[in-house]
Backbone as numpy.savetxt, mean C-alpha at the origin, in Angstrom:
# Nx Ny Nz CAx CAy CAz Cx Cy Cz
3.36 -33.15 -11.51 4.80 -32.69 -11.79 5.10 -31.82 -10.69
6.39 -31.98 -10.20 6.91 -31.23 -9.03 7.72 -30.14 -9.46
7.92 -29.10 -8.69 8.70 -28.03 -9.00 10.16 -28.43 -8.75
11.19 -27.97 -9.61 12.50 -28.17 -9.16 12.85 -27.63 -7.69
13.78 -28.14 -7.17 14.16 -27.84 -5.81 14.35 -26.36 -5.27
15.03 -25.76 -6.43 15.38 -24.20 -6.19 14.02 -23.54 -6.24
13.16 -23.86 -7.13 11.86 -23.09 -7.16 11.04 -23.55 -5.85
11.11 -24.63 -5.28 10.50 -25.04 -3.99 10.87 -24.21 -2.94
12.24 -23.98 -2.85 12.77 -23.10 -1.90 12.40 -21.64 -2.08
12.38 -21.25 -3.40 11.93 -19.73 -3.62 10.43 -19.67 -3.24
9.74 -20.57 -3.52 8.16 -20.53 -3.19 8.05 -20.52 -1.61
8.74 -21.36 -0.97 8.58 -21.28 0.60 9.11 -20.09 1.10
10.10 -19.47 0.61 10.69 -18.05 1.03 9.55 -16.99 0.86
8.92 -17.17 -0.54 7.91 -16.06 -0.87 6.73 -16.25 0.32
6.35 -17.41 0.58 5.12 -17.59 1.46 5.60 -17.27 2.91
6.84 -17.30 3.32 7.23 -16.93 4.61 7.18 -15.34 4.67
7.62 -14.70 3.57 7.61 -13.28 3.68 6.03 -12.78 3.66
5.27 -13.47 3.02 3.85 -13.05 2.99 3.24 -13.43 4.31
3.63 -14.44 5.02 3.26 -14.72 6.20 3.58 -13.52 7.40
4.84 -13.19 7.16 5.22 -12.20 7.94 4.76 -10.86 7.78
4.52 -10.49 6.33 3.95 -9.07 6.24 2.56 -9.04 5.66
1.87 -10.33 5.73 0.56 -10.23 5.10 -0.38 -9.35 5.69
-0.47 -9.07 6.94 -1.30 -8.15 7.60 -1.07 -6.84 7.13
0.17 -6.46 6.88 0.49 -5.03 6.49 0.10 -4.94 5.00
0.18 -5.92 4.07 -0.25 -5.85 2.78 -1.76 -5.58 2.79
-2.47 -6.47 3.54 -4.00 -6.36 3.58 -4.35 -4.93 4.10
-3.68 -4.37 5.01 -3.78 -2.92 5.59 -3.72 -2.01 4.36
-2.73 -2.14 3.69 -2.42 -1.18 2.57 -3.70 -1.30 1.59
-3.97 -2.44 1.21 -5.23 -2.58 0.39 -6.46 -1.87 0.96
-6.63 -2.05 2.27 -7.81 -1.51 2.91 -7.64 0.21 2.97
-6.36 0.52 3.00 -6.29 1.99 3.11 -6.79 2.68 1.66
-6.55 1.86 0.62 -7.04 2.51 -0.72 -8.47 2.12 -0.86
-9.15 1.63 0.28 -10.61 1.27 0.17 -10.92 0.18 -0.77
-10.12 -0.81 -0.88 -10.43 -2.00 -1.77 -11.25 -3.07 -0.95
-12.01 -3.74 -1.65 -12.93 -4.87 -1.14 -12.00 -6.00 -0.90
-12.52 -6.94 -0.19 -11.70 -8.15 0.14 -11.15 -8.91 -1.07
-11.89 -8.98 -2.02 -11.45 -9.75 -3.13 -10.36 -8.96 -3.93
-10.36 -7.58 -3.87 -9.38 -6.79 -4.41 -8.07 -6.86 -3.59
-8.31 -6.95 -2.19 -7.13 -7.02 -1.26 -6.54 -8.37 -1.54
-7.17 -9.44 -1.84 -6.69 -10.71 -2.17 -5.90 -10.64 -3.49
-6.33 -9.75 -4.37 -5.65 -9.58 -5.63 -4.42 -8.91 -5.38
-4.27 -7.86 -4.34 -3.08 -7.18 -4.07 -2.15 -8.12 -3.36
-2.56 -9.12 -2.62 -1.66 -10.00 -1.83 -1.00 -11.02 -3.12
-1.77 -11.42 -4.03 -1.32 -12.26 -5.07 -0.32 -11.51 -5.83
-0.63 -10.37 -6.15 0.34 -9.34 -6.92 1.71 -9.31 -6.27
1.69 -8.97 -4.99 2.82 -8.88 -4.20 3.70 -10.23 -4.19
2.97 -11.32 -4.08 3.54 -12.67 -4.16 4.31 -12.76 -5.56
3.73 -12.39 -6.71 4.25 -12.57 -7.90 5.40 -11.54 -8.12
5.26 -10.40 -7.71 6.39 -9.24 -7.76 7.54 -9.91 -6.87
7.25 -10.33 -5.71 8.47 -10.90 -4.97 9.09 -11.92 -5.66
8.42 -12.89 -6.31 8.94 -14.02 -6.98 9.93 -13.51 -8.20
9.29 -12.54 -8.94 10.00 -12.06 -10.05 11.29 -11.18 -9.61
11.13 -10.47 -8.60 12.34 -9.47 -8.32 13.44 -10.10 -7.59
13.29 -11.05 -6.88 14.25 -11.83 -6.03 14.60 -13.11 -6.64
15.88 -13.32 -7.03 16.24 -14.51 -7.75 16.38 -15.68 -6.81
16.75 -15.40 -5.52 17.16 -16.71 -4.59 16.17 -16.68 -3.43
16.06 -17.71 -2.78 15.27 -17.62 -1.46 16.05 -16.81 -0.41
17.33 -16.78 -0.49 17.95 -15.83 0.44 17.59 -14.52 0.34
17.50 -13.94 -0.89 17.22 -12.59 -1.26 15.82 -12.38 -0.84
14.77 -13.23 -1.01 13.60 -13.08 -0.53 13.37 -13.00 0.84
14.16 -13.83 1.66 14.16 -13.94 2.96 14.73 -12.58 3.72
15.50 -11.77 3.08 16.10 -10.63 3.50 15.28 -9.36 3.08
14.18 -9.57 2.42 13.31 -8.44 1.94 13.04 -7.39 3.13
13.26 -6.27 2.74 12.77 -5.24 3.91 11.27 -4.87 3.93
10.89 -4.39 5.05 9.44 -4.11 5.43 9.04 -2.97 4.34
10.02 -1.94 4.19 9.60 -0.86 3.28 9.51 -1.46 1.89
10.33 -2.30 1.51 10.16 -2.88 0.08 8.67 -3.50 -0.03
8.39 -4.34 0.92 7.03 -4.97 0.83 5.89 -3.93 0.83
6.02 -2.90 1.69 5.12 -1.94 1.68 5.05 -1.16 0.35
6.11 -0.67 -0.20 6.14 -0.05 -1.58 5.49 -0.89 -2.62
5.85 -2.21 -2.47 5.30 -3.27 -3.58 3.89 -3.33 -3.26
3.26 -3.35 -2.12 1.89 -3.49 -1.90 1.12 -2.21 -2.32
1.67 -1.05 -2.04 1.05 0.17 -2.48 0.90 0.32 -3.93
2.01 -0.20 -4.65 2.13 -0.14 -6.09 1.01 -1.23 -6.75
0.97 -2.29 -6.08 0.00 -3.35 -6.45 -1.36 -2.91 -6.28
-1.62 -2.17 -5.09 -3.07 -1.66 -4.86 -3.42 -0.56 -5.98
-2.59 0.25 -6.28 -2.79 1.28 -7.19 -3.21 0.60 -8.63
-2.27 -0.36 -8.87 -2.63 -1.07 -10.16 -3.88 -1.81 -10.17
-4.38 -2.38 -9.08 -5.64 -2.92 -9.01 -6.73 -1.84 -9.07
-6.52 -0.66 -8.62 -7.49 0.46 -8.80 -7.43 0.86 -10.37
-6.31 1.01 -10.84 -6.29 1.29 -12.33 -6.96 0.32 -13.26
-6.72 -1.09 -13.02 -7.37 -2.03 -13.76 -8.91 -1.94 -13.56
-9.36 -1.60 -12.47 -10.81 -1.65 -12.14 -11.29 -0.46 -12.87
-10.66 0.63 -12.79 -11.16 1.85 -13.52 -11.18 1.53 -14.94
-10.17 0.95 -15.57 -10.24 0.59 -17.03 -11.15 -0.32 -17.41
-11.51 -1.17 -16.53 -12.74 -2.21 -16.94 -14.06 -1.34 -16.84
-14.08 -0.73 -15.86 -15.45 0.18 -15.67 -15.48 1.08 -16.97
-14.45 1.71 -17.52 -14.48 2.66 -18.60 -14.83 1.72 -19.79
-14.35 0.56 -19.87 -14.64 -0.19 -21.22 -16.14 -0.48 -21.08
-16.67 -0.84 -19.85 -17.96 -1.18 -19.74 -18.85 -0.08 -20.13
-18.47 1.18 -19.64 -19.29 2.32 -20.04 -19.28 2.62 -21.51
-18.20 2.35 -22.08 -18.11 2.66 -23.42 -18.91 1.62 -24.19
-18.93 0.35 -23.88 -19.70 -0.71 -24.62 -21.18 -0.41 -24.33
-21.53 0.11 -23.12 -23.06 0.56 -22.99 -23.28 1.83 -23.77
-22.40 2.69 -23.91 -22.64 3.87 -24.91 -22.72 3.42 -26.39
-21.95 2.46 -26.70 -21.94 2.11 -28.11 -23.32 1.30 -28.43
-23.83 0.70 -27.34 -25.12 0.09 -27.59 -26.31 1.06 -27.37
-25.96 2.14 -26.97 -27.07 3.14 -26.81 -27.76 3.03 -25.50
-27.27 2.31 -24.56 -27.79 2.01 -23.27 -27.90 3.19 -22.40
-28.97 3.45 -21.57 -29.01 4.70 -20.76 -28.58 4.46 -19.45
-28.40 3.25 -19.02 -27.98 3.03 -17.63 -26.39 2.73 -17.62
-25.78 3.35 -16.72 -24.35 3.27 -16.61 -24.04 2.40 -15.50
-22.90 1.54 -15.49 -22.46 0.75 -14.48 -21.78 1.47 -13.59
-21.93 1.37 -12.35 -21.15 2.13 -11.26 -21.25 1.34 -9.98
-20.15 1.39 -9.36 -20.07 0.73 -8.01 -20.91 1.63 -7.08
-21.78 0.88 -6.26 -22.43 1.77 -5.22 -21.43 2.26 -4.17
-21.64 3.57 -3.92 -20.88 4.18 -2.82 -21.57 5.14 -2.03
-21.70 5.24 -0.86 -22.46 6.07 -0.10 -22.03 7.62 -0.24
-20.85 7.93 -0.65 -20.46 9.23 -0.80 -19.34 9.32 -1.76
-19.62 9.25 -2.96 -18.55 9.30 -3.90 -17.69 10.36 -3.97
-18.19 11.55 -3.66 -17.46 12.87 -3.55 -16.33 12.74 -2.28
-16.98 12.28 -1.21 -16.07 12.15 0.02 -14.94 11.14 -0.20
-15.45 9.92 -0.99 -14.39 9.01 -1.29 -13.21 9.54 -2.27
-13.77 10.26 -3.25 -12.74 10.87 -4.24 -11.86 11.95 -3.29
-12.45 12.75 -2.45 -11.58 13.67 -1.77 -10.62 12.96 -0.88
-11.10 11.89 -0.26 -10.12 11.08 0.52 -9.04 10.51 -0.11
-9.30 9.96 -1.38 -8.15 9.44 -2.27 -7.21 10.56 -2.60
-7.77 11.69 -3.05 -6.85 12.88 -3.33 -5.94 13.33 -2.19
-6.45 13.20 -0.92 -5.68 13.61 0.24 -4.65 12.54 0.43
-5.11 11.37 0.20 -4.08 10.20 0.45 -2.89 10.33 -0.58
-3.26 10.66 -1.82 -2.23 10.85 -2.86 -1.26 12.04 -2.36
-1.83 13.06 -1.88 -0.89 14.36 -1.53 -0.19 13.81 -0.26
-0.76 13.04 0.53 0.14 12.55 1.80 1.22 11.67 1.24
1.00 10.87 0.40 1.92 9.96 -0.34 2.99 10.75 -1.16
2.81 11.81 -1.83 3.74 12.67 -2.31 4.55 13.41 -1.25
3.83 13.78 -0.13 4.70 14.49 0.90 5.67 13.62 1.56
5.14 12.33 1.73 5.92 11.32 2.35 7.35 11.16 1.68
7.33 11.05 0.32 8.55 10.93 -0.46 9.49 12.16 -0.21
9.09 13.13 0.31 9.98 14.31 0.52 10.74 14.18 1.88
10.17 13.37 2.80 10.86 13.46 4.19 12.03 12.66 4.08
12.99 12.72 5.05 14.25 12.17 4.94 14.02 10.53 5.02
14.75 9.84 4.15 14.67 8.54 3.86 14.71 7.60 5.10
15.41 8.12 6.07 15.53 7.35 7.42 14.22 7.39 8.13
13.42 8.21 7.89 12.17 8.40 8.72 10.98 7.78 7.91
11.15 7.84 6.64 10.06 7.57 5.87 9.38 6.24 6.20
10.04 5.11 6.27 9.45 3.77 6.49 8.66 3.72 7.88
9.14 4.37 8.93 8.56 4.43 10.26 7.20 5.14 9.95
7.22 6.21 9.37 5.96 7.08 9.28 4.95 6.38 8.32
5.39 5.76 7.22 4.52 4.98 6.39 3.84 3.84 7.16
4.56 3.09 7.97 3.97 2.03 8.75 3.10 2.55 9.76
3.36 3.60 10.53 2.51 4.29 11.56 1.16 4.51 10.89
1.25 5.23 9.68 -0.02 5.70 9.00 -0.79 4.52 8.53
-0.23 3.34 8.27 -0.96 2.21 7.99 -1.53 1.40 9.04
-1.31 1.93 10.29 -1.95 1.38 11.45 -0.99 0.67 12.40
0.35 0.48 12.03 1.25 -0.38 12.94 1.54 0.53 14.14
1.40 -0.10 15.37 1.77 0.73 16.59 3.30 0.79 16.60
3.88 1.73 17.32 5.24 1.94 17.46 6.02 0.75 17.91
5.46 -0.04 18.82 6.20 -1.10 19.45 6.44 -2.13 18.28
5.42 -2.44 17.55 5.45 -3.36 16.38 6.43 -2.82 15.42
6.45 -1.50 15.04 7.50 -1.01 14.15 8.84 -1.23 14.40
9.11 -0.99 15.87 10.48 -1.24 16.46 10.81 -2.75 16.22
9.83 -3.49 16.44 10.24 -5.09 16.29 10.44 -5.39 14.96
9.57 -4.96 14.00 9.86 -5.34 12.63 11.04 -4.72 12.04
11.43 -3.51 12.38 12.54 -2.87 11.86 13.79 -3.23 12.73
13.80 -3.92 13.75 14.81 -4.34 14.64 15.49 -3.14 15.41
14.68 -2.22 15.73 15.17 -1.00 16.32 14.76 -0.96 17.86
15.43 -0.19 18.67 14.97 0.12 19.94 13.73 0.97 19.94
13.01 0.81 20.98 11.80 1.74 21.12 12.13 3.16 20.93
13.21 3.58 21.64 13.61 5.09 21.66 13.92 5.53 20.24
14.72 4.71 19.40 14.96 5.14 18.18 13.67 5.22 17.31
12.97 4.33 17.45 11.76 4.12 16.72 10.82 5.51 17.05
10.70 5.80 18.30 9.91 6.99 18.76 10.44 8.29 18.09
11.86 8.33 18.29 12.43 9.51 17.81 12.36 9.64 16.37
12.47 8.61 15.40 12.24 8.82 14.03 10.78 9.04 13.60
9.89 8.51 14.41 8.46 8.65 14.18 8.11 10.01 14.30
8.40 10.72 15.44 8.00 11.96 15.91 8.66 13.00 15.01
9.83 12.76 14.65 10.55 13.74 13.81 9.97 13.73 12.28
9.69 12.33 11.99 9.13 12.18 10.59 7.78 12.65 10.55
6.83 12.54 11.57 5.52 13.22 11.55 5.68 14.73 11.47
6.62 15.26 12.27 6.75 16.69 12.16 7.27 17.11 10.78
8.09 16.35 10.03 8.58 16.66 8.72 7.30 16.57 7.81
6.42 15.50 8.07 5.31 15.44 7.23 4.16 16.49 7.36
4.03 16.88 8.55 3.16 17.86 8.88 3.46 19.22 8.32
4.81 19.62 8.38 5.34 20.65 7.80 5.16 20.80 6.17
5.60 19.70 5.56 5.48 19.51 4.18 3.96 19.58 3.66
3.07 18.99 4.41 1.74 19.08 4.01 1.25 20.46 4.12
1.60 21.24 5.12 1.22 22.53 5.33 1.84 23.41 4.15
3.11 23.26 3.62 3.65 23.83 2.54 2.81 23.56 1.33
2.37 22.37 1.25 1.45 22.04 -0.01 0.22 22.48 0.10
-0.35 23.00 1.27 -1.59 23.59 1.36 -2.65 22.60 1.83
-2.19 21.48 2.37 -3.08 20.44 2.96 -3.00 20.53 4.44
-4.22 20.86 5.04 -4.33 21.04 6.30 -4.11 19.56 7.06
-3.32 19.69 8.16 -2.96 18.58 9.01 -4.20 17.77 9.41
-5.09 18.50 9.83 -6.34 17.89 10.48 -6.91 17.01 9.30
-7.17 17.56 8.08 -7.70 17.07 6.88 -6.87 15.76 6.57
-5.72 15.82 6.57 -4.76 14.60 6.16 -4.89 13.50 7.25
-4.96 13.83 8.51 -5.23 12.84 9.55 -6.60 11.99 9.36
-7.61 12.80 9.06 -8.97 12.29 8.76 -8.86 11.30 7.59
-8.09 11.48 6.66 -8.03 10.57 5.31 -7.30 9.34 5.69
-6.25 9.36 6.66 -5.54 8.13 6.91 -6.16 7.16 7.77
C-alpha cells in the first residue's frame, strides 16, 4: 500500500528538515545527557511533531531553526519525564512486592548530574527573558554551533550574528547573575 501523493511530499519534506537539522536535534538530546537510544527517540518525536504541526510540505520546508530547536528541547524533556515515570512505576512495583533492591540507572555522580540539570533549567529560564531577536543565536551557540554555522543557518551576515550573539550572551550573563546563578557555574553546565 502506498501513501497518497500529498503524504509522500509531506514525508519527503519532513525528512529533508531532519537531514538539515538532525545534528542540532541530536546535540539537544546530548545536552540533556540522554543516551543514544533516547536521542533517537527525540529525533523520532521531532519527526512526528513536525508532521502533525505543519499541514503542507511547503510549510515544513520553511520551518525555522528556532522552531526545530524548541521542538527538540520539548521532546527531550518529554523523554526524560517518560523515563522518570517508568522508573517510578518500577520502584512502586518493587515496593508492592516487598523487594529491597531498587532499580536505578548507573551514574558516576548523581548529585553532580542533578546539579547540572538544575543549572541547565535555570539557564533555559533565563534565556526566555532575553530579547527574542538574540535568543535563537544564543541557544544555538550554547548547543555547540559555531558562529559561522549560525550565520549560515539563519541567513545572516557574520557581523550581525556576532553582534546578536555577544549582546545576547551579555544579557544572559546579567539575567543569570540577577537569578543568583554564577556565570562560571552556568558555563560549566552547558
